[in-house]
N, C-alpha and C positions, 0 to 999 in steps of 0.2 A: 504494500499499499504506500503510495507517495504522499508524503506529508506537505502541508502548506509550506514549510521552510524549504523543503526540497524543491518544490515548484518555483518558489521565489528565487532560490539560487540558480536553477536552471535558466530562468527568465533573465536574470542579470547576466549570466555567462553568454546567452544568446544575444542580447542587446550589445554587450561589450564587443563580442565577435563581429557583429555587423558595423559598429562604429569604427573599430580599428580597420577592418577590411576597406571601409569607405575611404578612409584617410582624410576625411573632411571634419574640421572643428572638432577634433578628437578630445581635448582636454574639457572644454565646457560641457560637451555632451555627456562625457563620462562622469564628471562631477554630479550632474543631475540624477544619472542612474544610481550612483553609489549612495548619495545623500537620501534619496527616496527610499532605497531598500534598506537603509541603516536602521531605521525605526520599525521596520516590519520583520527582520530576519530573526526568527526564533532561534536559530542555531548560532548567532553571534557574529561580530564583525570580523573575526579571523576567518571564519567560513565564507562570509562575503568577500573578503580580499582574495582568498583562494578561487572563488568563482569567477571574479573580474580578471585575475591573472590567466586562469584557463581560457576565458573567452578571448583575451588579448592574444594569447598564444595561437589559438585557432585562427583568429583573424589576420595574424601575420603569416600563417601558413597558407592562408587562401589568397592573399594579395602580397605583392612584392613591393613595399614603398621604397622610394629612392633613398630614404634615410631612416633605417630601422632604429638607430640610436636615438633619434629625435622622437620617434613614436613611443619608445620605451620610456623616455623621460616624460612624455605627456601622460602616459598611463600611470606612472608612479605619482606624479604630481597630482593627477585627478583622484587617485585613491586617498592621498593625504588631504586634498581640499574637501572632498566629500565627508571624511572622517571629522576634519576640522569644523566643518559647517554643522555637522551633528552635535559636536561638543559645544559649539557656541549656542546652539538651540537649547541644549541642556542648561547651560548657564543662565540664559534668559528665563527658562522655566522655574529654576530655583529662585530667581530675583523676583519673578511675578508671584510665586507661591507665598513669599513672606509678606507681600503687600496685601494679599487676599486671604491670609491666615489659612493656607492650605498646606496640608502634609501629604507627602506621597508614600505609598506602601512600602514597607521595608523590604519586601521581596523584589519590587521593581528596582529599588535603589541597589540592592545586593547584586542583582542580575547586571545591571549597568556597570557597577563598580568592578565585578570580576571582569566583565567584557572589555572595559576600557584599559584595565590593568594588563590584561593578555596582550591587547594591540600595542600598548606602549612598550611591553617587553619583548614582543615578537614581530613587530611590523617588518623589519628588515629580513629576518629569518624567513617569515612567511612568503614575502615577495621573492626572495632568493630561491626558495624550494620551487615555486612555480616556474620561474625563468629557466632553471637548470633543467627542466623537463622539456624545453622547446628545442627540438633538434634543428630547427631552422636557423637558430641563432649561433653565431660564432662564439668562441671563447672570449674575444675581445668585446664583443657586444654585450655579453652577460656581464663581464668585468665592469665595463662602463656604466651599465644600468645599476649595478650593485653599489658602485662608488656614489652615484646619484641618490640611490635609495638611502644610504647611510646619512647623506647631507639632509634629506627630507626628513628622515626620522628625528634628527637633532632639532628641526624647527617644530615637528609634531609633538614630541614628547612634553614640552612645557605646557602646551595647550591642554593635553590630556591630564597632567598633573593638576592643573587649576581646577578642572572639573572634578577630579577625584577628591581634591580638597573640599570642594563645594559639596559633594555627596556626604563626605564625613562630617560636615558642619551642619548640614541641613536639619537634622532633629533638634540639635543643640540650640540653634538660632530660634527655632519655633518655641521651644520649652522656655527660653529666656524672655522672648518677646511676650509669651502668655503670662508668665509670672509677673512681669512689669506691669502689665495691663490688668492684672487681676482676673484673667481668664484661664479656666481649666483647660488642659490638653483635649478633653473630651468634646470641646466646642469648636475645635478645628475641623475644617472640611477635609476629606480624603479624596484626592483626585487621581486620575490616570495619568501617570507620568509619560507614557508612550503616546497617548492622545495629545497631551501638551507638546511633546517632541514633534509630532507630525505638523501640528498647527503652527509651530514656531519656526520650522525650517525654512520657509520662504523668507521670512523676515531675518533669519540668521544668515541666509545666503546674500542678502542685500548688504548686511554689515560686513561680511567676510569679503565681498567684492570691494568694498570701500577701504578695507585694510590693505588690499593688494595693489591699490591705485598708487 
């Protein structure tokens, strides 16, 4: 039986394959695919990265771009941008939750905490595992892509660390705010973190684009 997560990963892989094979507007189109799938993937962001790399590998096998190094850089950049956009949406969700006295379920927070920690620790390794299975790439191309991946991971890690800190502080902030206002924790509304994440992704994308200007 195929699960929803498996269908999502297969869909991501197919979309990435088509985008890479087309060779047109690779980075912005991939960012959209990754960020939209990030808040739906029940298997986690590492699985999403693997699906995207698999799709890129098949896209490269189907088409022969004039500059594979550039395509690989765009794929890695898009993965990092999509994850950064998701992380920024999470930060926005935490900020808004305080203003409306909303607390997210511990299960959701724990899932995202573990997921983001794994990505922070394994981004380079996960990308590398996918690239090394691509027979169409030369040793030099893989080496160049890995060097770029390591640079991208150094930029991505502080973003993920900030969100992990926000996750760790989230219940404490709400408890302190509640006691100061004389409100019991039972009066805080519990919301869906994943619904908030999806709602804020478009806004996060706009802020991310401004950061890159």
